[in-house]
C-alpha positions in Angstrom: 16.6 -52.3 19.3 19.8 -50.5 20.1 23.0 -52.3 19.0 25.9 -52.0 21.4 28.8 -49.9 20.4 32.3 -51.4 20.0 33.4 -49.7 23.3 30.4 -51.1 25.2 31.1 -54.6 23.8 34.7 -54.3 24.7 33.9 -53.2 28.3 31.5 -56.1 28.4 34.4 -58.4 27.5 36.4 -56.9 30.4 33.5 -57.6 32.7 33.6 -61.3 31.8 37.3 -61.4 32.5 36.8 -59.8 35.9 33.9 -62.1 36.7 36.1 -65.1 35.9 38.5 -63.9 38.7 36.0 -65.3 41.2 34.3 -64.2 44.4 37.5 -63.1 46.2 38.0 -60.3 43.6 34.3 -59.3 44.0 34.7 -58.8 47.8 37.3 -56.1 47.2 36.0 -52.6 46.6 39.3 -51.5 44.9 38.8 -50.4 41.3 39.4 -52.9 38.5 42.4 -51.3 36.8 42.7 -51.9 33.0 45.9 -50.8 31.2 44.8 -49.6 27.7 47.7 -49.3 25.2 46.9 -47.7 21.9 48.2 -45.3 19.2 47.2 -41.9 20.6 49.7 -40.0 18.5 50.4 -40.1 14.8 48.4 -41.5 11.9 46.1 -43.7 14.0 44.5 -40.9 16.1 41.6 -40.6 13.7 40.5 -44.1 14.9 41.8 -44.2 18.5 40.4 -41.0 19.9 36.8 -41.9 19.2 37.5 -45.3 20.6 39.0 -43.8 23.8 35.9 -41.5 24.2 33.7 -44.5 23.8 35.5 -46.4 26.5 35.3 -43.4 28.8 31.5 -43.0 28.2 30.9 -46.8 28.7 33.0 -46.8 31.8 31.1 -43.8 33.3 27.8 -45.6 32.6 29.0 -48.8 34.2 30.5 -47.0 37.2 27.4 -44.9 37.7 25.4 -48.1 37.8 27.5 -49.5 40.6 30.5 -50.9 38.7 31.3 -54.5 38.2 30.5 -56.8 41.1 30.5 -53.5 43.2 33.9 -52.4 41.9 34.4 -49.4 39.7 36.4 -49.7 36.5 39.5 -47.6 36.0 41.3 -47.3 32.7 45.0 -46.1 32.5 45.8 -45.1 29.0 49.2 -45.2 27.3 50.4 -44.3 23.9 52.3 -46.9 21.9 53.3 -44.5 19.2 52.4 -47.3 16.7 55.7 -49.0 17.7 56.0 -52.5 19.2 58.9 -51.6 21.5 57.0 -48.6 22.9 54.0 -50.8 23.5 56.0 -53.3 25.5 57.6 -50.5 27.5 54.1 -49.2 28.3 52.9 -52.7 29.2 55.8 -53.2 31.6 55.1 -49.9 33.3 51.3 -50.6 33.5 51.8 -54.1 35.0 54.9 -53.3 37.2 54.2 -49.8 38.4 50.5 -49.1 37.9 49.5 -52.6 39.0 46.8 -53.0 36.4 44.6 -56.2 36.6 44.9 -56.8 32.8 46.0 -55.1 29.6 44.0 -54.2 26.6 44.1 -52.3 23.3 46.1 -51.9 20.1 45.2 -51.0 16.6 48.4 -52.4 14.9 48.9 -56.1 14.4 52.7 -55.7 15.0 52.0 -53.9 18.3 49.4 -56.5 19.3 51.8 -59.4 18.8 54.4 -57.6 20.9 52.0 -56.9 23.8 50.8 -60.5 23.5 54.3 -61.9 23.8 54.9 -59.7 26.9 51.5 -60.8 28.4 52.5 -64.4 28.0 55.9 -63.7 29.7 54.3 -61.7 32.5 51.3 -64.1 32.9 48.8 -61.2 32.6 45.6 -61.2 30.5 45.7 -59.2 27.4 42.5 -58.3 25.5 43.4 -57.3 21.9 40.8 -55.0 20.6 41.5 -54.0 17.0 44.5 -55.8 15.6 43.5 -58.0 12.7 46.2 -60.6 12.5 45.2 -64.2 12.9 48.6 -64.9 14.4 47.4 -63.4 17.6 45.1 -66.2 18.5 46.1 -69.0 16.0 49.8 -69.3 15.4 51.1 -67.3 18.4 48.0 -67.8 20.6 48.2 -68.6 24.3 46.0 -68.6 27.4 46.8 -65.0 28.3 45.4 -63.4 25.1 41.8 -62.8 24.0 40.7 -61.2 20.8 37.6 -59.1 20.4 37.6 -58.7 16.6 37.2 -61.3 13.9 40.4 -62.9 12.7 40.8 -62.2 9.0 41.2 -66.0 8.3 37.8 -66.7 9.9 36.3 -64.8 6.9 38.8 -65.9 4.3 38.5 -69.5 5.4 34.9 -69.5 4.1 35.7 -69.1 0.5 33.4 -71.1 -1.8 34.9 -74.1 -3.6 34.3 -72.3 -6.8 36.2 -69.0 -7.0 33.8 -66.1 -7.1 33.9 -63.6 -10.0 35.3 -60.2 -9.3 35.1 -57.0 -11.2 38.5 -55.5 -12.1 39.1 -51.7 -12.4 38.7 -52.0 -16.1 35.2 -53.5 -15.7 36.1 -57.0 -16.8 35.3 -60.0 -14.6 37.9 -62.3 -13.4 38.5 -64.8 -10.6 40.7 -64.1 -7.6 44.1 -65.6 -7.8 45.8 -67.6 -5.1 48.0 -64.7 -4.2 44.9 -62.5 -3.5 43.6 -65.0 -0.9 47.0 -65.7 0.7 47.3 -62.0 1.8 44.8 -62.9 4.6 46.7 -65.9 5.8 44.9 -68.8 4.2 45.4 -70.6 0.9 42.9 -70.3 -1.8 40.7 -72.3 -2.3 40.7 -73.9 1.1 41.7 -77.5 1.3 
């Protein structure tokens, strides 16, 4: 059995968002425009270029099969330069000038939080694809943000009551400290 790629899964999440828009949106033959903001320059390109290619391949496959509810998908890509202020500037342009139906993307948690705050202000759906902060959907969550990756705390919150043994670099075994677990946003052990 073929497992879906991250890009295919992500495009599937976009389809659910569009389907939720209702029958009026389905009657239009205009493309579903998705503003994708990510770090396409600098250090993150090793991750974002394959991601972008996956989105383009999945989009072509979906459009060749008739689109979503008869509407083709169209992605408009913008570079956030791994900076929150650049991401918000791109989001404003995509929503205001490009008239995208919703926003997506981000590899940096700081960038994701900035786009999320803008999405809440502009009342536009934002699908966060790779930022790992739990603040996105827990502390700062709102009805205009969806997250396609696991929150770090969803994993860290499942620590066993008894601290597991870990091997240190020197080969000795030890138990993780409270400070180790709090780096992922939860206290250790959970209460």
